[in-house]
C-alpha positions in Angstrom: 62.0 -15.7 -42.1 61.2 -19.3 -41.2 57.5 -19.6 -42.0 57.5 -23.0 -43.8 56.3 -25.0 -40.8 53.3 -22.7 -40.2 52.6 -22.6 -43.9 52.7 -26.4 -44.1 50.3 -26.6 -41.2 47.9 -24.3 -43.0 48.1 -21.6 -40.4 49.6 -18.9 -42.7 49.4 -18.0 -46.4 52.0 -16.0 -48.3 50.8 -13.5 -50.9 53.2 -11.9 -53.4 53.3 -8.1 -53.5 52.0 -7.2 -56.9 54.1 -4.0 -56.9 57.3 -5.7 -55.8 57.6 -9.4 -56.7 60.6 -9.7 -54.4 58.4 -9.4 -51.3 55.3 -10.9 -49.9 52.9 -10.5 -47.1 51.9 -13.2 -44.6 48.3 -13.6 -43.6 46.6 -15.8 -41.0 44.3 -18.4 -42.5 40.8 -19.2 -41.4 42.2 -22.3 -39.6 44.7 -20.2 -37.6 41.9 -17.7 -36.7 39.7 -20.6 -35.5 42.6 -22.1 -33.4 43.2 -18.6 -31.9 39.5 -18.3 -31.0 39.4 -21.8 -29.6 42.6 -21.4 -27.5 42.0 -17.9 -26.3 40.1 -18.9 -23.0 43.0 -21.2 -22.0 45.5 -18.6 -22.9 43.7 -15.9 -20.9 43.4 -18.3 -17.9 47.2 -19.0 -18.1 48.0 -15.3 -18.2 45.7 -14.7 -15.2 47.6 -17.4 -13.3 50.9 -15.7 -14.1 49.6 -12.4 -12.9 47.8 -13.7 -9.8 50.6 -12.5 -7.6 50.3 -8.9 -8.8 48.5 -6.3 -6.9 45.7 -4.4 -8.6 48.0 -1.4 -9.1 50.8 -3.6 -10.5 48.2 -5.2 -12.9 47.2 -1.7 -14.1 50.8 -0.7 -14.6 51.5 -3.9 -16.5 48.5 -3.5 -18.8 49.4 0.2 -19.4 53.0 -0.7 -20.4 51.9 -3.6 -22.6 49.5 -1.2 -24.4 52.3 1.2 -25.0 54.5 -1.6 -26.3 51.7 -2.7 -28.6 51.4 0.8 -30.0 55.1 1.0 -30.6 55.1 -2.3 -32.3 52.2 -1.3 -34.6 54.1 1.9 -35.5 57.3 0.0 -36.1 55.7 -2.5 -38.3 53.8 -0.1 -40.5 55.4 -0.5 -43.9 54.5 2.6 -45.9 51.5 4.5 -47.3 50.7 1.7 -49.8 50.7 -1.2 -47.3 48.8 -1.7 -44.1 49.7 -4.0 -41.3 46.8 -6.1 -39.9 47.1 -6.9 -36.3 46.3 -10.3 -34.9 43.0 -10.6 -33.2 43.3 -9.2 -29.7 42.1 -10.5 -26.4 41.3 -8.0 -23.7 42.4 -8.9 -20.2 41.2 -6.4 -17.6 43.2 -5.6 -14.4 40.3 -6.7 -12.3 40.4 -10.2 -13.7 44.0 -10.6 -12.7 43.5 -10.5 -9.0 44.4 -13.6 -6.9 
């Protein structure tokens, strides 16, 4: 995994697993969380522009499918009973806001 650039920028921090010194977990830093919060409005505006051509029904279907993919991803990335996977901060985009 190539994380050195993000680590050098101070956006992620690696933490060794105390039970298995061969592995580590990666966490977002406060700097990364701040950048996510600051950039979220522009990101949502861009997503809304991308989806502007979708009908309300298509927007609802897209959001439903993305929610299913997110659930699958969360299940797939769950490590085991001893480890939890923290999801990144999420931004809600409602179908009504994606109308042209």
